[in-house]
N, C-alpha and C positions, 0 to 999 in steps of 0.2 A: 377543590383540591385537584381534581383530574385536569382541569384546564391549566392550572399552574404548572403541573408536571409537563404537559404537552408544550406549553410556552417555553419552559426551561430547555427542553430538548431542541425546539426550533431555534431558539436564540443561540444555543451552543453550536449548532450546525452552521448558522449564519456567520458567526464570528470565527469559525475555523476550529473550534474545540471538538474533540472526538465525542461521539454519542454512542452509547452501547445499550444492549438489552440482554436479558437472560443470564442466569448464574453461570459462572465460569468465564465466558467471554467478556463479562463486565469487568473482569480483573485485568484485561489487556489494555496497555497504554501505548500510544504511538508517539515516537520521538523523532525529531529531525527529518520530517518528510520533505522531499524535494524532487524535482524532475528537470529535464532539459527541454528547451524549445526544439521544435522539429522544423525541418526544412520544408516539409509539406505533409501530405497524408499517405504517401505511397510506402514509406518506411515506418516500422513500429516506433512507438515512444517507450519511455521507461520511467519508472518511479523508484525511489530509494527511500528507506526509512528503517527504524528499529521498532520491533514489536516486543514489548516487555510484559511478561506475565507477573503481576504483583500478587496473585492468589496462591492458594495452597494446593491446587490441583492442576495437572497439565491441561492445556487447551489446544485443540487441533483446528488449524486454519484449513478450510476446504475449498475456498474460491474467492474470486474478486468480482466486483461490478463497478462500472463507471459509464456515465453517458458519453464519455470521450472516445471510447473504443468498443467495438463489437466483440472482441476476443481478448479480454484481459486475463492473464495467467501469471502464476509465479514460475519463473524459469531459473535454471541454475547453470552457470558456466563452470566447466571443469577443464583442467589442463592435464594432459597425460605426461608420462615420463619423457616423451620426445618433444615436449613443448607445444603440442598441438591442442588447441582449445576447441571445445564443442559446447553447444547449448541445447538443453532439453527441458520440457516441463518438469517441475520439481514434485508435483503431486501434493498429497496432503502433508502439511508441516505441523509437527507437534512442538509446542512451546512448553518446556518443562516448568513446573512451579518455581517461581523466584528467578527465572532465567530469561534471556532475551534471544531473539533471532534477528539478525541484521540482513536487510535487503540492501546490497551495496554493489558498486561497480566491480566486476570480476568474480562475483559470487551469485548468490540468490538475488533476484530482482523482480519487480513487477513489470512484465512485458505487456505493452499496450498495443495489440495488433488490430488492424483494420480501423485506424483512426477515423473519426467522424468529422473532425475539423483539425486545422493546423494548431499545434501547441505554441502559443505566443508568449515570449518572455514578458514577465510582469503580470500575467494572468494566473489563475489557479483553476483546479478542477476537483470534483469530489471523487473519492475512491472509497468503496465500501468493502470491508473484509467480512466474509461469511465463515462462521465457525460451525463445527460439528454439532454443538449443542443447540443450534438454531439461532444463536445470537449474531448480531451484526455490529460492526464498528465503522463509522463513516468519518473520514477526515478530509479537509481541504488541503490539496497539495500545491504549493507554489511552483510556478514554472520559471526556471532560471535561464540564463543564456545557453546557447548551443554548446559552448565549450566549458560549461560549469563543471567543477570537480567535487562540489559539495555544497551544503547549505550556506557556507560562509561566503560563497562567490556572489 
């Protein structure tokens, strides 16, 4: 039985389905993941998606991991009353029970700093979300074109 469980997790990760562990974080579902190709490795990459908490308790996202970038973080872009935009790390993000948090252009997003390789259109990369309860959720993120505006591109 133990091997069947491990095989199911390995197969899910291989075909791009999310895998999760530990109560609480196991209730998080990732929807619509996508990223843009990079011109090189000198500038950061980004990833966008929606994290939906299907459970009855809030879940806190505390970090990211990916072999693609040495410094993956959730950042947030804000625009002040004068129309000036700035970006900074968002810190811990709580996803209330039954609600979603979107990582999208112009708002919160996964910033992939210190890229280890160029992000090539048509490829994908793994992105792991780390939760306060110790759980992790890993998804494969498709890389779209440099000018992509969403997963439909």
